[in-house]
C-alpha positions in Angstrom: 0.3 0.1 -0.1 1.5 3.4 -1.2 0.7 6.7 1.1 0.4 9.7 -0.6 1.9 12.4 2.3 0.8 15.9 1.7 2.3 18.8 3.6 1.3 22.7 3.1 3.6 23.6 0.9 2.9 20.5 -1.2 -1.3 21.7 -1.3 -0.3 25.3 -2.4 2.0 24.1 -5.1 -0.9 22.0 -6.8 -4.4 23.7 -5.6 -5.6 27.1 -6.0 -8.2 28.9 -4.1 -10.2 29.4 -7.2 -9.7 25.2 -7.0 -10.7 25.2 -3.9 -13.8 27.2 -4.1 -15.1 25.2 -7.3 -14.5 21.8 -5.1 -16.3 23.7 -2.1 -19.0 24.3 -4.8 -19.5 20.6 -5.9 -19.4 19.2 -2.2 -22.6 21.7 -1.0 -24.5 20.5 -4.7 -23.6 16.8 -3.8 -24.7 17.4 0.2 -28.1 19.1 -1.1 -28.6 16.4 -3.6 -28.8 14.0 -1.2 -25.6 12.4 -2.4 -23.1 12.5 0.3 -22.9 10.8 3.8 -22.0 12.8 7.0 -22.2 11.2 9.7 -22.5 13.4 12.9 -18.7 14.3 14.2 -17.9 11.9 17.3 -16.1 14.0 19.4 -13.7 12.2 22.6 -13.1 14.0 25.8 -9.5 13.4 27.1 -10.1 15.4 30.8 -6.5 13.6 31.4 -5.0 16.1 29.2 -7.4 18.5 29.1 -8.1 17.8 25.5 -10.7 16.8 22.8 -10.2 14.5 19.8 -13.1 14.7 17.1 -13.6 12.6 14.0 -15.0 13.7 11.1 -16.0 10.8 8.7 -17.8 11.6 5.1 -17.9 9.9 1.6 -19.6 11.6 -1.6 -19.8 8.6 -4.1 -19.8 10.7 -7.3 -16.9 12.7 -6.3 -15.0 9.6 -4.9 -14.2 11.0 -1.9 -14.1 8.9 1.2 -11.8 9.5 4.3 -12.1 11.2 7.6 -10.2 14.4 9.2 -8.8 14.1 13.1 -8.5 17.3 14.7 -8.1 17.7 18.3 -8.3 20.6 20.9 -5.4 21.1 23.0 -5.2 24.6 24.9 -2.1 23.5 26.8 -0.1 22.3 23.4 0.5 26.6 23.4 3.0 26.2 26.5 4.6 23.1 25.0 5.3 25.3 21.8 3.2 23.1 19.8 -0.7 23.9 17.5 -3.1 24.0 19.8 -5.9 22.8 17.4 -3.2 20.1 15.4 -5.7 18.4 12.0 -4.7 15.5 10.0 -6.8 14.4 7.0 -7.2 10.4 6.4 -7.9 9.9 2.2 -8.9 6.5 1.8 -9.8 4.9 -1.4 -12.8 4.2 -2.5 -12.4 1.1 -4.7 -10.0 -0.2 -2.3 -10.9 1.2 1.1 -6.7 1.6 1.5 -5.6 4.7 3.0 -4.5 6.1 0.1 -3.5 9.9 1.5 -2.7 11.6 4.3 -2.9 15.5 3.6 -2.1 18.6 6.1 -5.7 18.7 8.1 -5.1 22.7 9.7 -4.3 24.1 6.3 -7.0 21.9 4.6 -9.7 23.5 6.9 -8.4 26.6 6.5 -8.7 26.5 2.6 -12.0 24.8 2.2 -13.8 27.7 4.9 -12.4 30.0 3.1 -13.4 28.5 0.0 -17.0 28.3 1.4 -17.3 32.1 2.1 -15.8 32.0 -1.6 -18.5 30.4 -3.1 -21.5 31.7 -1.4 -20.2 35.5 -2.9 -19.8 34.1 -6.0 -23.3 32.8 -6.2 -25.1 35.8 -4.1 -23.1 38.8 -4.3 -23.5 41.4 -6.5 -21.1 41.1 -9.6 -19.8 44.3 -8.9 -19.2 44.2 -5.5 -15.7 46.4 -4.8 -15.8 47.3 -1.0 -14.9 43.9 1.4 -15.5 44.3 5.0 -13.6 41.9 6.8 -13.8 41.1 10.8 -11.4 38.8 12.5 -7.5 38.5 12.1 -6.7 34.9 13.3 -5.8 31.8 11.5 -8.3 31.9 8.9 -8.7 35.2 8.0 -6.2 34.8 5.5 -7.9 32.5 3.2 -11.3 34.5 3.7 -9.7 37.2 2.3 -7.9 35.2 -0.8 -11.5 33.7 -1.4 -13.4 37.2 -1.8 -11.0 38.6 -3.7 -10.4 35.2 -6.2 -14.6 35.5 -7.2 -15.1 39.5 -6.9 -13.5 42.5 -8.3 -12.9 43.8 -4.7 -10.9 47.4 -4.8 -11.0 48.1 -1.0 -10.7 46.0 2.0 -11.2 47.4 5.3 -10.2 45.0 8.2 -11.6 45.2 11.6 -10.3 43.3 15.0 -10.9 44.3 18.6 -6.8 44.8 18.1 -6.0 47.8 16.4 -2.3 46.7 16.6 -3.6 43.1 15.4 -5.9 44.7 11.9 -3.0 47.2 11.2 -0.4 44.7 10.9 -2.7 42.1 9.2 -3.4 44.7 6.7 0.5 45.3 6.0 1.0 41.6 6.1 -2.1 41.3 3.3 -0.9 44.1 0.9 2.2 42.4 0.7 0.5 38.9 0.0 -2.3 39.8 -2.2 -2.2 43.9 -2.9 -0.5 43.8 -5.8 -2.0 40.2 -7.4 -5.3 41.5 -7.3 -4.9 45.1 -7.7 -6.5 46.0 -4.6 -6.1 48.4 -0.7 -5.9 46.8 2.3 -6.4 49.1 5.3 -7.6 48.9 8.7 -10.7 50.5 9.8 -11.0 52.7 13.1 -14.2 51.1 14.3 -16.8 48.4 13.2 -18.7 51.3 11.7 -16.1 52.8 9.7 -15.7 48.8 8.1 -19.1 48.3 7.1 -19.6 51.8 5.8 -20.5 51.4 2.2 -19.5 47.7 2.3 -20.7 45.2 -0.6 -19.8 42.5 0.9 -18.8 41.5 5.0 -17.3 38.4 5.9 -17.2 37.7 10.1 -14.6 35.3 11.2 -14.1 35.4 15.1 -14.9 33.3 17.8 -17.0 36.3 19.7 -20.3 35.6 21.9 -21.4 39.4 20.7 -22.2 41.2 17.1 -19.0 42.3 15.3 -21.2 45.4 13.8 -24.2 47.2 13.7 -27.2 45.8 11.5 -28.6 49.0 10.9 -25.7 49.8 9.4 -25.4 47.4 6.3 -26.7 49.6 2.8 -28.9 47.5 0.5 -27.3 45.0 -1.3 -24.9 43.6 0.8 -23.6 40.2 1.1 -23.1 38.7 5.0 -20.8 35.7 5.6 -20.8 34.6 9.1 -18.1 32.0 9.4 -16.8 31.9 12.9 -19.8 31.1 15.0 -20.3 27.3 15.5 -21.3 27.1 19.2 -24.9 28.0 20.3 -23.3 30.8 22.3 -21.1 32.3 19.7 -22.7 35.1 18.0 -21.1 37.4 15.5 -24.0 38.3 13.6 -26.8 40.5 14.9 -30.5 40.0 15.3 -31.3 42.7 13.5 -29.4 41.5 10.5 -30.6 38.1 10.5 -34.2 39.0 10.8 -34.0 41.6 8.4 -32.2 39.9 5.4 -33.8 39.8 2.5 -32.5 35.9 2.7 -30.3 33.8 4.1 -28.7 30.9 3.3 -26.5 28.2 5.1 -24.5 25.5 4.1 -26.2 23.0 6.2 -29.7 23.4 7.7 -28.3 20.3 10.4 -25.0 22.3 11.0 -25.8 25.6 11.0 -29.9 25.2 12.8 -28.2 23.0 15.5 -24.6 24.8 16.0 -24.4 28.4 14.9 -25.8 31.3 18.0 -26.2 33.5 14.8 -29.1 31.6 14.3 -30.3 29.9 17.6 -30.1 33.1 19.7 -32.9 35.0 17.4 -34.7 31.4 17.1 -35.0 31.0 21.1 -36.0 34.9 21.5 -38.8 34.0 18.9 -37.8 36.9 16.2 -36.5 34.1 13.7 -37.6 30.4 13.0 -35.8 27.8 11.2 -38.4 27.9 8.7 -37.2 31.3 7.4 -34.3 30.4 6.5 -34.1 30.6 2.6 -32.4 27.2 1.7 -28.9 26.2 1.9 -26.5 27.3 -0.6 -26.4 23.8 -2.7 -29.8 24.0 -2.9 -29.3 27.5 -5.1 -26.4 25.8 -6.7 -28.9 22.8 -8.2 -30.9 25.6 -9.6 -33.8 24.3 -6.8 -34.1 27.8 -5.3 -33.7 31.2 -6.3 -30.5 33.1 -5.3 -30.0 36.9 -5.2 -33.0 38.7 -8.0 -31.6 42.3 -7.6 -29.3 44.7 -6.4 -31.0 46.0 -3.4 -31.6 42.7 -1.6 -29.4 41.9 1.5 -28.0 38.0 1.4 -26.3 36.3 4.6 -24.6 32.6 4.7 -23.9 31.1 7.4 -21.3 27.9 7.5 -20.6 25.9 10.2 -18.5 23.5 8.2 -19.2 20.2 6.9 -17.2 16.7 6.5 -18.4 17.1 2.7 -16.0 19.3 2.2 -12.9 18.1 3.7 -13.5 14.8 1.8 -14.5 16.6 -2.0 -11.4 19.1 -1.3 -9.3 16.6 -0.1 -10.1 14.6 -3.2 -9.3 17.0 -5.8 -5.6 17.7 -4.1 -5.0 14.5 -4.1 -6.0 13.8 -7.5 -3.8 16.8 -8.9 -0.9 16.5 -6.3 -0.8 12.5 -8.2 -0.9 14.3 -11.7 2.3 16.3 -11.0 4.4 13.9 -8.9 3.8 16.1 -6.1 4.1 14.5 -2.1 6.0 11.6 -0.5 5.1 8.6 -0.2 5.0 5.8 2.4 5.2 1.9 1.3 4.4 -0.4 3.5 
């Protein structure tokens, strides 16, 4: 048996953000058409080490994608100089049942999560979107930025973070990384209100329990991506935005309605309900439901992530790596 090992550098060399956006679109489509098998993730507590180990399996026959992502959360790893959220993707050959590849799961997660916002922005945002507001500068922020720049002709990005220093540093680094390539100006906003002023696209990727912007200030025609809230207590997008948006879409109903405080909190208050969710992004891609119909609509996309993104994206990366002879091989 041969197992191809793909590190971050290997993945970057064979797989672009554009590739990732298309992979996520296909993953969402397969999920919404009922053509994937994605069981609930298994969460094992490891109290002796104050850690958790999570297992996210999935299978999508049409994409020939089968595998499991192993993600651990060990906060004390920081004291050891290690990643506190290490992850590995184990890809399986669906025809033989043999493990065929091991991928850097941390980088895979960043890419496919950024690509989810990229896919939603490509499907739902106005074609002429020029101003982009990004909330949060953590590990996921760079891929979120790259994904939106990949699908829309953005000319100005305004970054906001609770730490002005982090926002300034991020804007400087991203200008060096993407400024010339995309012909975009990236600046740090001094306030939340300044960030969303005239914004055509807003992406939130934080771990806050308090909304990061005032929905009453969102301009008509804006598209909003909610990425960071993945527990019932986490809440980036305020109640006003959710209840007043023209359309609210999700990656998966099961995930978003059961895991994200962005939706759960207004539902619990009685100001929103599950049946007010317009639908899944995959349903829009499939042509089952409408997306944006005019330039005045405010659209919201809420994602909590799904293993279907991991397996489809990992399989595409693996296939590209094989074609280009990239990656080291373990034989046993």
